Each structure stands twice: as C-alpha cells, then as structure tokens.
N, C-alpha and C positions, 0 to 999 in steps of 0.2 A: 445434220443438222438439225436443230427451228431454225423454220423459217425467215420470215422477217415478220410476220403475219406472226407470227409466236410461240406459243406451245398450245395453247388455247383452241388455234386450230386443227389441232393432232386429237389432242387428246379422245375422243368420245366416239373421232372415228374407230382412234385403235381396243376397242374397247369391247365396243360396235363388234367391231371384224373377227374377234377373238367367242366372241357369244358364234355370231353367225358360222366361224367358221368350223370350233371344235367345242362349239359348247357348252363352252365354261364360261360363267356372269364371274368380269372381277368383278369385284368389289378397293375400297380405297382401306387394305387392311395389311397386317403384317402374310396376311397366306397371301394375299392377289402377289408382295413381291416373291413372295416367296415361287406362287406364280410363272413370274415373269423369270425366274434366277432359272428355272427348269429350265424352262421351255427355250433363254437364250444354250443355255447350255445343251440346247438337243438339235438346238439353230442353226448357231456361228459356225459347223463340219461343214454344212450341205455347201459344191459353187452355190451362191447366189449373186449376179451382175453387183456391181455397185451402187445402185442407183436401186433398188431391192434394199438393200442392206442398210441403207441411208433411210429409207422407209421408215424398215421396220428401227433403226434406234431410235428416231424420232416418233412415232409411238409405244413404244419399248419407257424412252426416256419422258416421256409426256405426262405418262401413266404413274411414271414414277412416280416425278413430281406430287404430283395430286394425293398416291398417298401420303408424300413426305406430309405436305402441308394438312392432312386431316388426321394421323398418328403428333403433330409438331405443331404447329402453327406455320406462318412465317407466310410469304408474297411472292407469284413468281412476277420478276423482274429482270432490266435486264443488267448486268455486271460484266461487270467486263468487256462487251461489244457483245455477250452471251445469252445467256437464258439459263433466268441457277430460280431458285423456291430461297428470299431475303429474308432471313433471320430476325435479322438491327443490322442497324447501319454498318456492322464490325463484323457480320457473319451471315454466312449463305456457301448454301447442297447446287451443285451444277447435277441433276440425274440425267440431262445426256452426255458429258465425259462419263459420266462411268456408267450409264451404260454401253455410251462408245470402247473404253479401258474393258469391260466383258468380253463384248465380244470377240472384238481384237488379239488377249490377252487369255482370258476361262475365268475359270473358278478365280485365281487367282483376288482377281479385282473382280469381286463376285456385289453385285446389285444387292442385293439383302443385304454381306456384312454390314454395304454400307447406311443399307438404308437401322437395322442394330443398332451402331454406334453410332448417330445419332444425340441424343443422348446422352454420350458419352461425350465427347468432345463437343459441347456446348449443354454445358453440365441448367444452363436457366431454364432450359426448354422441358417441357410435359415429359411426360411419358408415353408411349403408343391408344390411344384412341382421347387420346384431350385437345387436341389443336384442333383449328380456329379452323 
C-alpha cells in the first residue's frame, strides 16, 4: 500500500523504472493504463515475495492515480486512512486498492476497466484528456 509519504513519492520512480527496464515510456493516458493492466496480468502469477508485490502495487497504483487525475481531474488525498484520488467531497477513486485487487484476482478486477468506468460512475467528470 501507499506509504506515509504518499503516492507522489513513488509515481515517477515507477515510470522511470519501466522506461529503463523495458523501454516503454508511460504517458498519463488510457494507453498507459492498458499497458499497466497487461503488465499486471503478465506479472501477477510469478512467484514474487510479498515486499516485491507491495512495491509493484505501490508503483502501479501511483501511476494509475496520475492517469486518473490527468484524464478526469481530482487530486491525491488521504481518504479514510488510505490514499485516493478525490474528485469532490463525496467522490473518490482508489487506484492502490484496485491495483491490489487485480494483482490478487486477475482480469476480473481490471485496472483498465476501473479507469474506463470512472466517467460512467461519476457522471459530472470530464472525459479522458479533459482532466486537470
């Protein structure tokens, strides 16, 4: 999960590691989320120690949150003791929780579907690319 320092601590580190390690430059858009979704599916079945899984979830969740903010607006905020992207006082999305769910459950808890469903659930938000 996110550390006490919050999501900003890891968001750039993960994107840099992906670019350095596999040569993919992640944007803050639907294409990046699709790549992350596929990456989780390729990686989640490997025998990784719990600390490595936690690091992967933290990095992916932080970048997923950045993609949500870029597309739909909102800002990082602590919500009920965890980090989320708050759109307003009543609405927030939780990219770390969703990333953990996909890691544990597979494609049925897809982070790409999570990203695509946000404007359907929160109807007053702008569409992809219109965020702030």
